[in-house]
N, C-alpha and C positions, 0 to 999 in steps of 0.2 A: 385602808386610809383613803383610797380614791373615792370610795362610796361616801365617806364622811365629808370630804371636800365638796362632792357633788351636792349633797344635801345642804351644806352651808351656802353654796352658791345659789341654790334654788331658794333657800330661805331668804337670803339677802335680796335676791331678785324680786321675790314676793313682797318683802318689806319696802323696797324701792317703789313698787307699784301701789302700795297701800294708800299713801296720801291721795293719789289721784282717784283711787277707787272710792274712798270714803268722803272725799271732799264734796260737800253738798252743793247743789245748784243754789244760786242766790234766790232768796225768797222775794216776794213782791215788794216788801218794805225796803229791802236792800237795793233793789233795782230802782225804786222811786228815789231813794237817797242818792244813788249814782246820777240819776237824771238831774236832780237839784244841783249836784256838784258841777255837772257839765253846763247847766244853765249859767252858773256863776262865771264860767269861763267864756261864755259867748254873749254876755250882756255888758254894755258900756254905760256906766253911771256918770252923771255930770261931776266935775271935779269938786263942786260944792257939797256933794253928797258922799263922795268917797275919795279922799285925798290919797296921794300915792303912798303915804306912810300908815294909813289906817288899816285896821283889820276889817275884813268883810264880815258883817254881823248877820247871821241867819237867826231870825227870831221865831220861836214857836210858842204858842199859848200853853202847850203841855209837853213836858219833856218825855212823855211816853209816846208822843206822836210817832208814827211809823215804827212802832215797837222799839223806840229808842235808837233806831239805826242811824239817825242823823248824827249821833255822837261819833260815828265812824269818820265824819268829816272834820271834826275838831282838830285844829292844828295843821290841816292840809293847806295847800296853797292854790289860789286861783288868780291869775293875772298879776302875780307878785304880791298878793294880799293874803295874809294868814286868815284862815277861816275860824270864826268864833261862833259857837252855837250858844244862844242865850234864850233861856226859858223866860217868858213874860207872863204875868198874871192879870194884867189889865191893859187897856189901850193907852193908859198914861205912860207905859214903859216902851212905847214904840219909837221914841227918839233914838236915833242912831242905827236903826234897823236898815239894812240894805235889801234883805230878802225876808219876806214874811211867809212862812209855810203854815197854812191853816188846814188841819186835818178834817176829813169828811165828817167826823163825829163832833166837831166843835160847833156848839150852838151859837157862839158869838161871831160867826163868820161875817155876816152882814154888817155888824157893828164895827168890826176890825177893818173891813174894806172901806167903810165910810171914813174912818179915821185916817187912813193913809191915802185916800183919794186925792190925786193930783200931786202927791209927793213922789220922789224918785225911789220908791220901794217896790221891788219886784214881788208881786203877789202870786203865790202858787198854792194849789190845793188839789186834793184827790176827790173832792166833792163832785157829784154829777153836775155837768153843765156849768162849771165854775167860770170858765172863760166867757161863756155866753151871758153870764149874769154879772159881768163887771170885773171879774178877776183877770189877771194877765195870762197866766198859764194854768191850764187844767190838765191833770194827769188822769188817764183812764185806761182801762184794760179792754182790749178788743182782740178777739181771736187768740186769747191767751198771751198777748203781748202788751206791755205797757207802752202807751203812746201819749202824745200830748197835743193839746189845742192851744193856740195863741190868739189873744185879742190884741192885735197890733195897735189899734186906735187907742186903747187904754194905756198901753205901754208908752206910746209916743206922747200922749197927753201928760204923762208923768215924767217926761224928760229922759226916758231910757231908750237906748238904741240896741235893738236886737240884731245879731249878726245874720247876714243873708244865709249863711250855712245852716244856722239853726232854723230859720224860717222855711228852708227847703224841706226839712223833715217834719214840719208841723202841719197840723190841720189848722188853717186860718179861719177865724170866726170874727163876727162883729157882735157887739152887745145886742141881745135880743134875738140872735139866730137860734133856730131850733135844731 
């Protein structure tokens, strides 16, 4: 009987450890989605762009962007605003967007950026040199870590205030920097 209990305890102990052992490390798309969520917590929009009762709209040109991982943010909260992920199919649907994430593979990146230029829409992409080319936040991988570059000038021209805490962790760039 003792041997049976010992095996049961051992089996239960192994089962308790199993979730930790099989839990996968987040992939790059999940990490980038987490960055976007944190950006939503550290950016201040003008009240005309995001009233206290509004949902925070994250718009994406393709719902497969970041392997669909942005959907993990749906319904979460940032600064008291429920997050809503909205797929858009054209620049005509940008009204109401607070964050625009443009994937690296999106060919309409320049067109979308021009359409939100000067508006209080936080633009984020994982396209190379995005922040240097007129976007606000560019995600990139360096030494196997996701990092981000911020173009403060573009953000300020759009009426957005980026927290000092966020800026301390960012690579600060200007449009046209190499």
